[in-house]
Residue frames as a rotation matrix with the C-alpha (Angstrom) as fourth column:
UNK 1
0.583 0.813 0.000 0.00
0.813 -0.583 0.000 0.00
0.000 0.000 -1.000 0.00
UNK 2
-0.135 -0.667 0.733 1.49
0.575 -0.655 -0.490 3.39
0.807 0.355 0.472 -0.98
UNK 3
-0.491 -0.120 -0.863 2.27
0.834 -0.352 -0.425 5.83
-0.252 -0.928 0.273 1.78
UNK 4
0.632 0.775 0.009 0.11
0.755 -0.612 -0.235 8.96
-0.177 0.155 -0.972 2.06
UNK 5
0.360 -0.468 0.807 1.40
0.476 -0.652 -0.590 12.26
0.802 0.597 -0.012 0.70
UNK 6
0.819 -0.009 0.574 1.61
-0.415 -0.701 0.580 13.83
0.397 -0.713 -0.577 4.16
UNK 7
0.823 -0.562 0.079 4.19
0.363 0.628 0.688 11.19
-0.436 -0.537 0.722 5.12
UNK 8
0.136 -0.791 0.597 6.55
0.970 -0.014 -0.241 12.45
0.199 0.612 0.765 2.39
UNK 9
0.401 0.067 0.914 5.79
0.159 -0.987 0.003 16.11
0.902 0.144 -0.406 3.06
UNK 10
0.974 -0.065 0.218 6.58
-0.226 -0.184 0.956 15.69
-0.023 -0.981 -0.194 6.75
UNK 11
0.544 -0.819 0.183 9.83
0.709 0.565 0.423 13.93
-0.450 -0.100 0.887 5.87
UNK 12
0.139 -0.469 0.872 10.81
0.785 -0.485 -0.385 16.68
0.603 0.739 0.301 3.44
UNK 13
0.636 0.135 0.760 10.15
-0.194 -0.925 0.327 19.43
0.747 -0.355 -0.562 5.99
UNK 14
0.940 -0.329 0.093 12.07
-0.007 0.256 0.967 17.55
-0.342 -0.909 0.238 8.70
UNK 15
0.297 -0.884 0.361 15.08
0.931 0.352 0.096 16.98
-0.212 0.307 0.928 6.48
UNK 16
0.261 -0.165 0.951 14.99
0.470 -0.839 -0.274 20.64
0.843 0.519 -0.141 5.37
UNK 17
0.896 0.103 0.431 14.97
-0.308 -0.554 0.774 21.71
0.319 -0.826 -0.464 9.03
UNK 18
0.763 -0.636 0.117 17.88
0.318 0.526 0.789 19.38
-0.563 -0.565 0.604 9.88
UNK 19
0.221 -0.677 0.702 19.86
0.942 -0.037 -0.332 20.51
0.251 0.735 0.630 6.82
UNK 20
0.511 0.023 0.859 19.40
0.045 -0.999 0.001 24.14
0.858 0.038 -0.512 7.88
UNK 21
0.965 -0.157 0.210 20.58
-0.224 -0.074 0.972 23.31
-0.137 -0.985 -0.106 11.41
UNK 22
0.493 -0.830 0.260 23.72
0.729 0.557 0.398 21.59
-0.475 -0.007 0.880 10.12
UNK 23
0.171 -0.413 0.895 24.49
0.767 -0.514 -0.384 24.46
0.618 0.752 0.229 7.71
UNK 24
0.752 0.156 0.641 23.98
-0.202 -0.871 0.449 27.00
0.628 -0.467 -0.623 10.51
UNK 25
0.886 -0.441 0.142 26.39
-0.002 0.303 0.953 25.02
-0.463 -0.845 0.268 12.67
UNK 26
0.307 -0.809 -0.501 29.00
-0.872 -0.449 0.192 25.35
-0.381 0.378 -0.844 9.92
UNK 27
0.032 -0.245 0.969 28.94
0.074 0.967 0.242 21.73
-0.997 0.064 0.049 8.73
UNK 28
-0.629 -0.370 -0.683 30.20
-0.626 -0.280 0.728 21.37
-0.461 0.886 -0.055 5.16
UNK 29
0.419 0.858 -0.298 27.94
-0.859 0.268 -0.436 19.93
-0.294 0.439 0.849 2.47
UNK 30
0.141 -0.436 -0.889 30.56
-0.606 0.672 -0.426 17.30
0.783 0.599 -0.169 1.68
UNK 31
-0.674 -0.321 0.665 30.53
-0.735 0.378 -0.563 15.97
-0.070 -0.868 -0.491 5.23
UNK 32
-0.915 0.261 -0.309 28.92
0.141 0.922 0.362 12.51
0.379 0.288 -0.880 5.44
UNK 33
-0.563 0.775 -0.285 25.98
0.595 0.142 -0.791 13.47
-0.573 -0.615 -0.541 7.70
UNK 34
-0.140 0.520 -0.843 24.89
-0.365 -0.818 -0.445 16.45
-0.921 0.245 0.304 5.60
UNK 35
-0.721 -0.154 -0.675 25.53
-0.692 0.181 0.698 14.62
0.015 0.971 -0.237 2.33
UNK 36
-0.905 0.415 -0.093 23.32
0.419 0.907 -0.033 11.76
0.071 -0.069 -0.995 3.56
UNK 37
-0.294 0.827 -0.480 20.54
0.375 -0.362 -0.853 14.16
-0.879 -0.431 -0.203 4.57
UNK 38
-0.316 0.136 -0.939 20.67
-0.726 -0.671 0.147 15.83
-0.610 0.729 0.311 1.15
UNK 39
-0.916 -0.022 -0.400 20.37
-0.296 0.711 0.638 12.41
0.270 0.703 -0.658 -0.53
UNK 40
-0.695 0.705 -0.143 17.41
0.657 0.540 -0.527 11.47
-0.294 -0.460 -0.838 1.68
UNK 41
-0.184 0.626 -0.758 15.71
-0.076 -0.777 -0.624 14.78
-0.980 -0.058 0.190 0.91
UNK 42
-0.571 -0.092 -0.816 16.27
-0.795 -0.186 0.577 14.26
-0.205 0.978 0.033 -2.81
UNK 43
-0.956 0.223 -0.189 14.80
0.161 0.942 0.295 10.74
0.244 0.252 -0.937 -2.64
UNK 44
-0.452 0.832 -0.321 11.72
0.579 0.000 -0.815 12.03
-0.679 -0.554 -0.482 -0.77
UNK 45
-0.191 0.361 -0.913 11.15
-0.508 -0.832 -0.223 14.81
-0.840 0.421 0.342 -3.31
UNK 46
-0.778 -0.154 -0.610 11.56
-0.620 0.351 0.702 12.35
0.106 0.924 -0.369 -6.18
UNK 47
-0.881 0.466 -0.089 9.13
0.473 0.874 -0.110 9.86
0.026 -0.139 -0.990 -4.64
UNK 48
-0.224 0.824 -0.520 6.54
0.356 -0.428 -0.831 12.59
-0.907 -0.371 -0.197 -4.11
UNK 49
0.289 0.241 0.926 7.02
0.957 -0.113 -0.269 14.02
0.039 0.964 -0.263 -7.56
UNK 50
-0.746 -0.625 -0.231 8.72
0.625 -0.776 0.082 17.23
-0.230 -0.083 0.970 -8.46
UNK 51
0.380 0.893 0.240 6.26
0.915 -0.402 0.048 20.11
0.139 0.202 -0.970 -8.16
UNK 52
-0.449 -0.591 -0.670 8.36
0.591 -0.759 0.272 23.18
-0.670 -0.274 0.690 -8.75
UNK 53
0.651 0.757 -0.056 6.42
0.466 -0.456 -0.758 26.06
-0.599 0.467 -0.650 -10.30
UNK 54
-0.418 -0.706 0.573 7.84
0.904 -0.257 0.342 27.64
-0.094 0.660 0.745 -13.42
UNK 55
-0.108 0.389 -0.915 7.35
0.268 -0.875 -0.404 31.37
-0.957 -0.289 -0.010 -13.32
UNK 56
-0.564 0.035 0.825 5.67
0.820 -0.095 0.565 32.46
0.098 0.995 0.025 -16.54
UNK 57
-0.408 0.341 -0.847 4.46
0.259 -0.846 -0.466 35.99
-0.875 -0.409 0.257 -17.05
UNK 58
0.211 0.546 0.811 1.89
0.977 -0.085 -0.197 37.26
-0.038 0.834 -0.551 -19.52
UNK 59
-0.643 -0.564 -0.518 3.27
0.541 -0.813 0.214 40.56
-0.542 -0.143 0.828 -20.76
UNK 60
-0.629 0.379 -0.678 0.93
-0.604 -0.788 0.120 41.57
-0.489 0.485 0.725 -23.55
UNK 61
-0.368 0.582 0.726 -2.23
0.643 0.723 -0.253 40.38
-0.672 0.373 -0.640 -25.26
UNK 62
-0.817 0.101 -0.568 -3.08
-0.440 -0.745 0.501 41.88
-0.372 0.659 0.653 -28.63
UNK 63
-0.280 0.825 0.491 -6.69
0.555 0.557 -0.618 41.40
-0.783 0.099 -0.613 -29.66
UNK 64
0.640 0.658 -0.397 -8.31
0.027 -0.535 -0.844 42.35
-0.768 0.530 -0.360 -32.94
UNK 65
-0.472 -0.830 -0.297 -5.66
-0.414 -0.088 0.906 41.27
-0.778 0.550 -0.302 -35.39
UNK 66
-0.003 0.666 -0.746 -8.44
-0.979 -0.154 -0.133 40.67
-0.203 0.730 0.653 -37.91
UNK 67
0.509 0.742 0.435 -9.85
-0.432 -0.217 0.875 38.44
0.744 -0.634 0.211 -36.29
UNK 68
0.335 -0.410 -0.848 -7.05
0.529 0.827 -0.190 36.72
0.780 -0.385 0.494 -34.36
UNK 69
0.875 -0.147 0.462 -5.18
-0.448 -0.607 0.656 37.46
0.184 -0.781 -0.597 -31.19
UNK 70
0.239 -0.866 -0.439 -1.66
0.292 0.495 -0.818 36.95
0.926 0.067 0.371 -29.90
UNK 71
0.986 -0.003 0.167 -0.26
-0.162 -0.274 0.948 36.81
0.043 -0.962 -0.271 -26.38
UNK 72
0.175 -0.983 -0.057 3.38
-0.256 0.010 -0.967 37.34
0.951 0.184 -0.250 -25.48
UNK 73
0.993 0.110 -0.045 4.65
0.000 0.382 0.924 35.31
0.119 -0.917 0.380 -22.53
UNK 74
0.076 -0.994 0.080 7.99
-0.756 -0.109 -0.646 35.19
0.651 -0.011 -0.759 -20.79
UNK 75
0.908 0.082 -0.411 9.11
0.130 0.877 0.462 31.86
0.399 -0.473 0.786 -19.38
UNK 76
0.719 -0.646 0.257 11.88
-0.629 -0.448 0.635 32.22
-0.295 -0.618 -0.729 -16.77
UNK 77
0.123 -0.694 0.709 13.61
-0.026 0.712 0.701 29.10
-0.992 -0.105 0.070 -18.07
UNK 78
0.067 -0.022 0.998 12.81
0.837 0.545 -0.044 29.12
-0.543 0.838 0.055 -21.77
UNK 79
-0.909 -0.400 -0.116 12.59
0.288 -0.806 0.517 32.77
-0.301 0.437 0.848 -22.80
UNK 80
-0.488 0.725 -0.486 9.92
-0.684 -0.664 -0.303 34.50
-0.542 0.184 0.820 -24.89
UNK 81
-0.887 0.276 0.371 7.05
0.443 0.740 0.506 32.62
-0.135 0.613 -0.779 -26.49
UNK 82
-0.705 0.685 -0.183 3.83
-0.709 -0.683 0.173 33.55
-0.007 0.252 0.968 -28.18
UNK 83
-0.592 0.683 0.427 0.36
0.470 0.724 -0.505 32.07
-0.654 -0.098 -0.750 -28.02
UNK 84
-0.818 0.277 -0.505 -1.46
-0.543 -0.663 0.515 32.86
-0.192 0.695 0.693 -31.24
UNK 85
-0.287 0.807 0.516 -5.05
0.462 0.588 -0.663 32.11
-0.839 0.049 -0.542 -32.22
UNK 86
-0.883 -0.075 0.464 -6.09
0.467 -0.241 0.851 32.62
0.048 0.968 0.248 -35.82
UNK 87
-0.284 0.849 0.446 -9.62
-0.227 -0.511 0.829 33.47
0.932 0.134 0.337 -34.68
UNK 88
-0.373 0.183 0.910 -11.41
-0.926 -0.136 -0.352 33.56
0.059 -0.974 0.220 -31.32
UNK 89
0.560 0.599 0.572 -12.01
-0.692 0.718 -0.075 30.05
-0.456 -0.353 0.817 -30.04
UNK 90
0.675 -0.396 -0.623 -9.35
-0.351 0.570 -0.743 28.45
0.649 0.720 0.246 -32.26
UNK 91
0.829 -0.436 -0.352 -6.74
0.559 0.604 0.568 26.22
-0.035 -0.667 0.744 -30.70
UNK 92
0.782 -0.556 -0.282 -3.59
-0.421 -0.805 0.418 28.03
-0.460 -0.208 -0.863 -29.60
UNK 93
0.735 -0.676 0.062 -0.34
0.461 0.430 -0.776 27.81
0.498 0.599 0.627 -31.54
UNK 94
0.848 -0.483 -0.216 2.82
0.005 -0.400 0.917 28.28
-0.529 -0.779 -0.336 -29.47
UNK 95
0.618 -0.735 0.279 6.16
0.473 0.065 -0.879 29.51
0.628 0.675 0.388 -30.78
UNK 96
0.343 -0.640 -0.687 9.35
0.674 -0.342 0.655 30.46
-0.654 -0.688 0.314 -28.99
UNK 97
0.829 -0.032 0.559 10.52
0.412 -0.640 -0.649 33.80
0.378 0.768 -0.517 -30.40
UNK 98
-0.214 -0.973 -0.086 13.74
0.892 -0.159 -0.423 35.76
0.398 -0.167 0.902 -30.26
UNK 99
-0.352 -0.001 -0.936 14.24
0.698 -0.667 -0.261 39.07
-0.624 -0.745 0.236 -28.48
UNK 100
-0.980 -0.063 -0.188 13.76
-0.071 -0.773 0.631 41.15
-0.185 0.632 0.753 -31.62
UNK 101
-0.530 0.845 -0.065 10.33
0.269 0.240 0.933 39.63
0.804 0.477 -0.354 -32.28
UNK 102
-0.041 0.491 -0.870 9.32
0.995 0.099 0.009 40.07
0.091 -0.866 -0.493 -28.63
UNK 103
-0.646 -0.254 -0.720 10.36
0.393 -0.919 -0.028 43.73
-0.655 -0.301 0.693 -28.74
UNK 104
-0.942 0.333 0.031 8.36
-0.112 -0.400 0.910 44.25
0.315 0.854 0.414 -31.95
UNK 105
-0.201 0.908 -0.366 5.28
0.660 0.402 0.634 42.76
0.724 -0.114 -0.681 -30.27
UNK 106
-0.136 0.104 -0.985 5.72
0.931 -0.326 -0.163 44.93
-0.338 -0.940 -0.052 -27.17
UNK 107
-0.810 -0.250 -0.530 6.17
0.110 -0.953 0.282 48.08
-0.575 0.171 0.800 -29.25
UNK 108
0.241 0.970 -0.033 3.10
0.042 -0.045 -0.998 47.24
-0.970 0.239 -0.052 -31.33
UNK 109
-0.069 -0.390 -0.918 5.13
-0.886 -0.400 0.236 46.89
-0.459 0.830 -0.318 -34.51
UNK 110
-0.503 -0.049 0.863 3.99
0.098 0.989 0.114 43.36
-0.858 0.142 -0.493 -35.32
UNK 111
-0.667 0.237 -0.706 3.17
-0.738 -0.341 0.582 43.14
-0.103 0.910 0.402 -39.00
UNK 112
0.434 0.898 0.078 0.24
-0.844 0.435 -0.314 41.18
-0.316 0.070 0.946 -40.35
UNK 113
0.434 -0.354 -0.829 2.69
-0.499 0.671 -0.548 38.83
0.750 0.652 0.114 -42.13
UNK 114
-0.690 -0.712 0.129 4.55
-0.465 0.300 -0.833 38.15
0.554 -0.635 -0.538 -38.87
UNK 115
-0.292 0.683 0.669 1.23
-0.840 0.151 -0.521 37.43
-0.458 -0.714 0.530 -37.15
UNK 116
0.670 0.533 -0.516 0.29
-0.731 0.596 -0.333 34.99
0.130 0.600 0.789 -39.91
UNK 117
-0.057 -0.783 -0.619 3.65
-0.395 0.587 -0.707 33.22
0.917 0.204 -0.342 -39.51
UNK 118
-0.850 -0.262 0.458 3.14
-0.507 0.167 -0.846 32.93
0.145 -0.951 -0.275 -35.74
UNK 119
0.014 0.950 0.311 -0.41
-0.901 0.147 -0.408 31.60
-0.434 -0.275 0.858 -36.29
UNK 120
0.494 0.103 -0.863 0.78
-0.649 0.704 -0.288 28.61
0.578 0.703 0.415 -38.33
UNK 121
0.853 -0.218 0.474 1.81
-0.252 0.625 0.739 25.41
-0.457 -0.750 0.478 -36.56
UNK 122
-0.145 -0.971 -0.188 5.34
-0.853 0.026 0.521 24.17
-0.501 0.236 -0.833 -37.03
UNK 123
0.522 0.283 -0.805 5.59
-0.710 0.667 -0.226 21.46
0.473 0.689 0.549 -39.67
UNK 124
0.713 -0.247 0.656 6.50
-0.351 0.685 0.638 18.08
-0.607 -0.685 0.402 -38.28
UNK 125
0.219 -0.730 -0.648 9.90
-0.862 0.167 -0.479 16.88
0.458 0.663 -0.592 -39.43
UNK 126
0.925 0.240 0.295 10.08
-0.355 0.824 0.442 13.18
-0.137 -0.513 0.847 -38.74
UNK 127
0.214 -0.872 0.439 12.95
-0.206 0.399 0.893 10.74
-0.955 -0.282 -0.094 -38.68
């Protein structure tokens, strides 16, 4: 029978507390006790499942691009990406974009041709 989630959460918080105590006491991370605690904490987090939020920020949403819309997002790990819809209610098409394209979107200098290119899905290139 699998253990309940609270069992892992309690273990993670206890190991975090003990790790902080050892670090405050000046114990090096390469010392066997602290290294063992770090391994145990890693195993507990892995068994629970990694649930680290990725900060993503919506910077701009342009509506009325005859008839589509485009949203510019910034992903802290991946960079700029767009969410384009050819028309309201259509499925979103995502593209990572470079800084120059992101700046053009922010300044409102996105051309209709660029919007059309961002509204098309990437072609699949198989093996």
